[in-house]
DRENKELO-958183 format. One line per 10 residues: number of its first residue (from 1); for each residue z, x, y of N, C-alpha, C. Coordinates in steps of 0.1 Angstrom, whole numbers, plus 5000, padded with zeros to 4 digits. Example, Ala and Ser with C-alpha at 12.3 -4.5 7.8 and 13.67 -1.06 7.14 Angstrom:
1) 5078:5132:4943:5078:5123:4955:5078:5132:4967  5071:5128:4978:5071:5137:4989:5079:5129:5000
This chain:
1) 8362:6856:8207:8370:6850:8196:8364:6853:8182  8351:6852:8181:8345:6854:8168:8346:6869:8165  8344:6878:8174:8345:6892:8172:8360:6896:8168  8369:6890:8175:8383:6893:8173:8388:6889:8159  8385:6877:8155:8390:6871:8143:8381:6874:8131  8368:6876:8134:8359:6880:8123:8356:6868:8114  8356:6856:8119:8352:6845:8110:8340:6838:8115  8333:6831:8106:8320:6825:8110:8322:6811:8115  8317:6809:8128:8318:6796:8133:8309:6786:8125  8299:6791:8119:8290:6782:8111:8298:6777:8099
11) 8309:6783:8095:8317:6778:8083:8321:6764:8086  8327:6761:8099:8331:6748:8102:8320:6738:8104  8308:6743:8106:8297:6733:8108:8294:6726:8096  8298:6731:8084:8295:6724:8071:8307:6715:8067  8317:6715:8075:8329:6706:8071:8329:6694:8079  8333:6683:8073:8333:6670:8080:8346:6665:8083  8357:6671:8079:8370:6666:8081:8378:6672:8093  8391:6675:8091:8399:6681:8101:8407:6672:8109  8406:6659:8106:8413:6649:8114:8424:6642:8106  8426:6645:8093:8435:6638:8085:8450:6643:8087
21) 8459:6634:8087:8473:6638:8090:8481:6641:8077  8493:6645:8079:8503:6647:8068:8514:6637:8069  8517:6632:8057:8528:6622:8056:8542:6629:8057  8551:6623:8064:8565:6628:8065:8572:6624:8052  8577:6634:8045:8584:6632:8032:8599:6630:8034  8603:6629:8046:8617:6627:8049:8623:6640:8056  8622:6639:8070:8627:6651:8078:8619:6663:8075  8606:6662:8072:8597:6673:8069:8588:6676:8081  8591:6672:8093:8582:6675:8104:8581:6690:8107  8592:6697:8104:8592:6712:8105:8582:6718:8096
31) 8580:6713:8084:8570:6718:8075:8556:6713:8079  8555:6701:8082:8541:6696:8086:8536:6702:8099  8545:6706:8108:8540:6713:8120:8534:6726:8116  8540:6733:8107:8534:6746:8102:8521:6744:8095  8521:6735:8086:8509:6732:8078:8497:6728:8086  8500:6719:8096:8489:6715:8105:8483:6727:8113  8492:6735:8117:8487:6747:8125:8479:6756:8116  8484:6759:8104:8477:6768:8095:8463:6762:8091  8462:6749:8090:8449:6742:8086:8439:6744:8097  8443:6749:8109:8433:6751:8119:8432:6766:8124
41) 8436:6774:8115:8434:6789:8117:8421:6792:8109  8411:6794:8117:8397:6795:8111:8396:6805:8099  8400:6818:8101:8398:6827:8090:8406:6824:8078  8418:6818:8080:8426:6814:8068:8420:6803:8061  8415:6793:8068:8408:6781:8061:8397:6786:8053  8389:6795:8059:8377:6800:8052:8381:6808:8039  8391:6817:8040:8395:6825:8029:8401:6816:8018  8409:6806:8022:8415:6797:8012:8404:6789:8005  8395:6782:8012:8385:6773:8006:8375:6781:7998  8373:6794:8000:8364:6801:7992:8370:6807:7979
51) 8383:6804:7977:8389:6808:7965:8384:6800:7953  8384:6806:7941:8379:6798:7929:8391:6797:7920  8396:6785:7919:8407:6783:7909:8403:6775:7897  8391:6777:7893:8385:6770:7881:8392:6774:7868  8397:6786:7868:8404:6791:7856:8419:6786:7856  8423:6781:7845:8437:6776:7844:8447:6787:7847  8445:6799:7842:8454:6809:7844:8456:6813:7859  8445:6811:7867:8446:6814:7881:8455:6804:7888  8454:6791:7884:8462:6780:7889:8476:6782:7886  8480:6787:7874:8494:6789:7871:8499:6801:7878
61) 8491:6811:7880:8496:6823:7887:8498:6821:7902  8489:6812:7908:8489:6810:7922:8492:6796:7925  8504:6791:7921:8508:6777:7922:8508:6773:7937  8515:6781:7945:8516:6777:7959:8503:6777:7967  8495:6788:7964:8482:6789:7970:8473:6778:7966  8474:6774:7953:8466:6763:7948:8470:6750:7955  8483:6748:7958:8487:6736:7965:8482:6736:7979  8482:6747:7986:8476:6748:7999:8461:6746:7999  8455:6752:7989:8440:6750:7987:8437:6735:7986  8445:6728:7977:8442:6713:7975:8444:6706:7988
71) 8454:6709:7996:8456:6703:8009:8445:6705:8018  8440:6718:8019:8429:6721:8028:8416:6714:8024  8414:6713:8010:8402:6707:8005:8402:6692:8010  8414:6686:8009:8415:6672:8013:8413:6670:8028  8418:6680:8035:8417:6679:8050:8403:6681:8055  8396:6692:8050:8384:6695:8056:8371:6689:8049  8373:6684:8037:8362:6677:8031:8364:6662:8031  8374:6657:8038:8376:6643:8041:8377:6635:8028  8384:6640:8018:8385:6633:8006:8397:6623:8006  8395:6611:8010:8406:6602:8011:8409:6597:8026
81) 8413:6585:8027:8415:6580:8041:8430:6580:8045  8439:6581:8035:8453:6581:8039:8458:6595:8042  8469:6596:8049:8475:6609:8052:8479:6616:8039  8477:6629:8039:8480:6637:8027:8495:6639:8026  8500:6638:8014:8514:6640:8011:8516:6654:8005  8521:6664:8012:8522:6677:8007:8534:6679:7998  8535:6671:7987:8547:6671:7978:8547:6684:7970  8536:6689:7966:8536:6701:7957:8541:6713:7966  8536:6714:7978:8541:6725:7987:8556:6724:7989  8561:6712:7992:8575:6710:7994:8583:6714:7982
91) 8578:6710:7970:8585:6713:7958:8586:6728:7954  8574:6734:7956:8573:6748:7953:8581:6757:7963  8581:6753:7975:8589:6761:7985:8604:6758:7983  8608:6746:7979:8622:6744:7976:8627:6752:7964  8618:6754:7955:8621:6762:7943:8623:6777:7946  8614:6782:7955:8614:6796:7958:8624:6800:7969  8627:6790:7977:8637:6792:7988:8645:6779:7989  8657:6780:7982:8665:6768:7980:8670:6761:7993  8670:6768:8004:8674:6762:8017:8665:6751:8021  8653:6751:8016:8643:6740:8019:8644:6728:8010
101) 8653:6729:8000:8655:6717:7991:8662:6706:7998  8660:6694:7994:8666:6682:8001:8658:6678:8013  8665:6670:8021:8658:6664:8032:8664:6667:8046  8670:6679:8047:8675:6683:8059:8665:6689:8068  8667:6689:8081:8658:6695:8091:8659:6710:8090  8649:6718:8092:8649:6732:8092:8641:6738:8103  8641:6751:8105:8634:6757:8116:8619:6760:8111  8610:6756:8119:8596:6758:8115:8592:6773:8114  8597:6781:8122:8594:6795:8122:8599:6801:8109  8611:6797:8104:8617:6802:8092:8608:6798:8080
111) 8604:6785:8080:8595:6780:8070:8582:6788:8069  8576:6790:8081:8564:6798:8081:8565:6812:8075  8576:6818:8078:8578:6832:8073:8579:6832:8058  8586:6822:8052:8588:6821:8038:8574:6817:8031  8567:6808:8038:8554:6803:8032:8544:6814:8032  8542:6822:8042:8532:6832:8043:8536:6843:8033  8549:6847:8032:8553:6857:8023:8551:6853:8008  8554:6840:8005:8552:6835:7992:8537:6835:7988  8529:6831:7997:8514:6831:7994:8509:6846:7993  8514:6855:8001:8510:6869:8000:8514:6874:7987
121) 8526:6871:7982:8531:6877:7969:8523:6872:7958  8518:6859:7958:8510:6853:7948:8496:6860:7947  8491:6864:7959:8478:6869:7960:8477:6885:7960  8489:6891:7961:8490:6905:7962:8484:6912:7949  8474:6920:7952:8467:6927:7941:8475:6939:7935  8486:6942:7942:8494:6953:7938:8505:6948:7929  8506:6953:7917:8517:6948:7907:8529:6957:7907  8527:6970:7909:8538:6980:7909:8539:6985:7923  8549:6982:7930:8551:6987:7944:8558:7000:7945  8553:7008:7954:8559:7022:7956:8563:7023:7971
131) 8573:7032:7973:8578:7034:7986:8579:7049:7988  8574:7054:7999:8575:7068:8003:8582:7069:8016  8593:7077:8016:8600:7079:8029:8592:7087:8038  8590:7083:8051:8583:7090:8060:8592:7097:8070  8591:7110:8071:8600:7118:8079:8593:7120:8093  8602:7123:8103:8597:7126:8116:8587:7138:8116  8577:7137:8124:8567:7147:8125:8563:7149:8139  8569:7159:8146:8567:7161:8160:8553:7166:8163  8545:7171:8153:8532:7177:8155:8521:7166:8154  8524:7154:8148:8513:7144:8147:8513:7135:8159
141) 8501:7131:8163:8500:7121:8174:8502:7107:8169  8503:7098:8179:8505:7084:8175:8495:7078:8166  8482:7081:8168:8472:7076:8159:8474:7080:8145  8477:7093:8143:8479:7098:8130:8492:7092:8123  8503:7091:8131:8515:7085:8125:8513:7071:8122  8506:7063:8131:8503:7049:8128:8496:7047:8115  8486:7056:8112:8478:7055:8100:8486:7058:8088  8495:7068:8089:8504:7072:8078:8513:7060:8074  8519:7054:8084:8528:7043:8082:8521:7031:8076  8509:7028:8082:8501:7017:8077:8496:7018:8063
151) 8492:7030:8059:8488:7033:8045:8499:7032:8036  8511:7036:8040:8523:7036:8032:8527:7021:8029  8525:7012:8039:8527:6998:8037:8516:6991:8028  8504:6995:8031:8493:6989:8024:8492:6992:8010  8497:7004:8006:8497:7008:7992:8504:6997:7983  8514:6990:7988:8521:6980:7981:8518:6966:7985  8509:6964:7994:8506:6951:8000:8491:6950:8002  8485:6942:7993:8470:6940:7994:8467:6926:7992  8465:6918:8002:8461:6904:8001:8454:6900:8014  8446:6889:8014:8440:6885:8026:8450:6879:8036
161) 8461:6874:8031:8472:6870:8039:8477:6881:8048  8480:6892:8041:8484:6904:8049:8473:6909:8058  8461:6909:8054:8450:6913:8063:8449:6905:8076  8452:6892:8075:8451:6883:8086:8463:6883:8095  8475:6884:8089:8487:6881:8097:8496:6893:8100  8494:6904:8094:8503:6916:8096:8498:6925:8106  8506:6928:8116:8503:6938:8126:8513:6950:8125  8513:6959:8135:8521:6970:8134:8528:6973:8148  8541:6975:8147:8549:6977:8159:8553:6992:8160  8552:6997:8172:8556:7010:8175:8570:7010:8182
171) 8579:7017:8176:8593:7019:8182:8595:7033:8186  8597:7035:8199:8599:7049:8204:8613:7050:8210  8621:7059:8205:8634:7061:8209:8635:7075:8216  8640:7076:8228:8641:7088:8235:8656:7092:8237  8660:7103:8232:8674:7108:8233:8676:7112:8248  8687:7107:8254:8690:7110:8268:8696:7124:8269  8701:7130:8258:8707:7143:8259:8697:7154:8258  8687:7153:8249:8677:7164:8247:8663:7160:8249  8661:7147:8252:8648:7141:8255:8638:7141:8243  8644:7143:8231:8635:7143:8219:8631:7128:8217
181) 8618:7126:8213:8613:7113:8211:8611:7111:8196  8617:7100:8191:8615:7097:8177:8606:7084:8176  8596:7085:8168:8586:7073:8168:8585:7068:8154  8585:7055:8153:8583:7048:8140:8573:7037:8141  8566:7034:8131:8556:7023:8131:8560:7013:8120  8563:7001:8123:8567:6991:8113:8558:6979:8113  8555:6973:8101:8547:6961:8100:8555:6949:8105  8548:6939:8110:8554:6927:8114:8545:6915:8111  8551:6904:8107:8543:6892:8104:8543:6882:8116  8553:6882:8124:8554:6874:8136:8563:6881:8146
191) 8562:6877:8158:8571:6882:8169:8579:6871:8175  8592:6873:8176:8601:6864:8183:8603:6870:8197  8596:6863:8207:8596:6868:8220:8605:6860:8229  8613:6866:8238:8622:6859:8247:8615:6854:8260  8621:6844:8266:8617:6840:8280:8621:6851:8290  8614:6853:8301:8619:6862:8311:8633:6858:8316  8641:6868:8319:8655:6865:8323:8655:6857:8336  8665:6848:8337:8667:6841:8350:8657:6829:8352  8649:6826:8342:8639:6815:8343:8647:6802:8341  8643:6792:8349:8649:6779:8348:8638:6768:8343
201) 8643:6756:8341:8634:6746:8336:8623:6742:8346  8626:6745:8358:8616:6742:8369:8605:6753:8370  8608:6765:8365:8599:6776:8366:8588:6775:8356  8577:6782:8359:8566:6783:8349:8565:6797:8345  8560:6800:8333:8558:6813:8328:8547:6813:8318  8543:6825:8314:8531:6826:8305:8535:6835:8293  8527:6834:8282:8530:6842:8270:8529:6857:8274  8521:6861:8283:8520:6875:8288:8534:6879:8294  8540:6870:8302:8553:6873:8308:8563:6875:8297  8563:6867:8287:8572:6868:8276:8570:6881:8268
211) 8558:6885:8266:8555:6897:8259:8559:6909:8267  8558:6908:8280:8562:6919:8289:8577:6921:8288  8585:6909:8288:8599:6910:8286:8603:6916:8273  8596:6912:8262:8598:6917:8249:8597:6932:8248  8588:6938:8255:8585:6952:8254:8592:6961:8265  8602:6955:8272:8609:6963:8282:8618:6973:8275  8620:6985:8281:8629:6995:8275:8643:6989:8274  8650:6994:8263:8663:6989:8260:8673:7001:8259  8684:7000:8265:8694:7011:8264:8703:7010:8252  8704:7021:8245:8712:7022:8233:8724:7030:8236
221) 8736:7024:8236:8748:7031:8239:8760:7024:8231  8772:7030:8232:8783:7024:8226:8781:7024:8211  8783:7012:8205:8782:7010:8191:8767:7010:8186  8758:7010:8196:8744:7010:8193:8737:7024:8195  8745:7034:8196:8739:7047:8198:8730:7051:8187  8720:7059:8190:8710:7063:8181:8713:7077:8176  8711:7079:8162:8714:7093:8157:8701:7102:8160  8704:7112:8168:8693:7121:8171:8693:7133:8161  8681:7135:8155:8680:7145:8145:8681:7159:8151  8677:7161:8163:8678:7174:8170:8692:7177:8174
231) 8699:7167:8180:8713:7169:8184:8723:7168:8172  8719:7163:8161:8728:7161:8150:8740:7152:8154  8737:7142:8162:8748:7134:8167:8743:7121:8172  8752:7111:8173:8748:7098:8178:8749:7099:8194  8738:7096:8200:8737:7098:8214:8732:7086:8222  8734:7085:8235:8728:7075:8243:8713:7077:8243  8706:7066:8242:8691:7067:8241:8685:7055:8247  8672:7056:8248:8664:7045:8254:8653:7041:8243  8652:7029:8240:8643:7024:8230:8633:7015:8236  8620:7017:8232:8610:7008:8237:8600:7005:8225
241) 8597:6992:8224:8588:6988:8213:8575:6982:8219  8565:6983:8212:8552:6978:8217:8543:6974:8205  8533:6966:8207:8524:6962:8197:8513:6973:8196  8513:6980:8185:8503:6991:8184:8491:6987:8176  8492:6979:8166:8481:6974:8158:8482:6958:8158  8474:6952:8166:8475:6937:8167:8468:6931:8155  8475:6921:8148:8469:6914:8137:8457:6905:8141  8449:6901:8132:8438:6892:8135:8443:6879:8139  8454:6874:8134:8461:6862:8138:8475:6865:8142  8477:6865:8155:8490:6868:8160:8499:6856:8161
251) 8511:6856:8154:8520:6845:8154:8531:6848:8163  8533:6840:8173:8544:6842:8183:8554:6831:8182  8567:6835:8182:8578:6825:8182:8586:6826:8194  8587:6816:8202:8594:6816:8215:8609:6814:8212  8617:6823:8217:8632:6822:8215:8637:6811:8226  8635:6799:8222:8638:6788:8231:8646:6778:8223  8659:6779:8224:8668:6770:8216:8682:6770:8223  8690:6760:8219:8704:6759:8223:8712:6757:8210  8725:6760:8210:8734:6758:8199:8743:6747:8202  8743:6737:8194:8752:6725:8197:8760:6723:8184
261) 8773:6724:8184:8781:6721:8172:8778:6729:8160  8774:6742:8163:8771:6751:8152:8757:6750:8147  8749:6740:8153:8735:6739:8149:8726:6745:8160  8715:6751:8155:8705:6756:8165:8694:6746:8167  8691:6743:8179:8680:6733:8182:8671:6739:8192
């Protein structure tokens, strides 16, 4: 675990807290669930608490990160006996993503996506983003292509949030007409993985089973045909995705919900 995540176990040895709760601000359990989880991600806690927001301009530039910093300071240095009220985080997130305003219930995974992205943008060292179109290269191997795509993404994204949470997905599409393989490598912040087909409430399964289902080959036909550059036509194809570059902190979202009256639960 230490080698995989690259954080110092000794860091926690100097902290006395970790047991403080979060107050519900009114149907904010979806937010608190995310914040509680993030407060126990070792390398994130270490990176956040080692930030220096002593300069006023830093606090103004990093409003959300500062709010998260204050929450973790309270959590891990045991400053106060009462549950922490994450009002600043709720207010800032409601401002940047209006769907979180008010007191309605929301999806925790959706909140996590917006929270990490907002923190990343505040900390991103890149001010002018560039984008370079990457064309198919049949002569390069997967390692070379992966690095090209990764560097293309990293040029515009540089923060410790990205370093911790972003991985790389490989998508391989094989044309059934000419057998040409098209490969792409895309960054991801989290994976929404399905349960194995045919599973019932009485059955047991594992995350590995879900990941295996997630990476099964998919047939592309009908309206989902893939445009083959060699055939110059939309053709029946097979697509398979896999995790090529695993992030230091892998976020998995289980597709486990039902729809009742237009609401997803």
